[in-house]
C-alpha positions, 0 to 999 in steps of 0.5 A: 500500500502506498504511503506519505511521509509526515514530519510534524515540528514544533519550535522545541523539536521534531515530534514525528518523522515517518511514513503513514497511511493517512493524517487527519488535521483541523483547519479553519474550514474543519478537519482535512484528511490527506491521503498518499499522493495528495495535491500539493496544498498549504493550509493553516492548522488551528488548535485541534486533533491530529490523527495519524493512521498506519495500517490498523493503528491510529495515533492521536495528538492535540495541536496548536496553531500553525502551517501544513504543507504537502509537497511531493508526497511529504506532509510537513506540520509546523505547529506550537504544540503537538502532544500525543493524547497519552502524554497530555497531563490533564491536571496541568492542562486544566490549570492552564485552562483556569489561568487562561480563563482568568487572564481573559477576565482582566483588562488586557492589551490586544496582545495580551488578550490574543495570547490568553485566548491562544492558550485557552484554545490550546488547553481546550484542544488538549483536554478534548483529545485527552478525554476522547482517548483516555485509556482506562 
């Protein structure tokens, strides 16, 4: 079966670099699925869920904001957050969410507001992924 090459990078490190069967990622227009040999593409990535499928196995990650580029059967996702569901610390994320919500209730400059809103969006994405794919 044909595969595509997936690279996921954050400012801190390379998170993923492997051949995969399919990737689903959240964009402003909704989720998009990328299969091998997809047309070349650039798109914005927003906080949400990213799914990587290899055979019958799926890996779920929370993503932040960023960009994706599909070119020559290689999908590169550059994002400020990419964390596997099993690695998300729910308690720490709940605390970050509470801090962001509290900050949004203050009088803020436009820049401070945007930063707090982005932190809240990322926390909500992490919680959604963690809770949806919780291993009992």
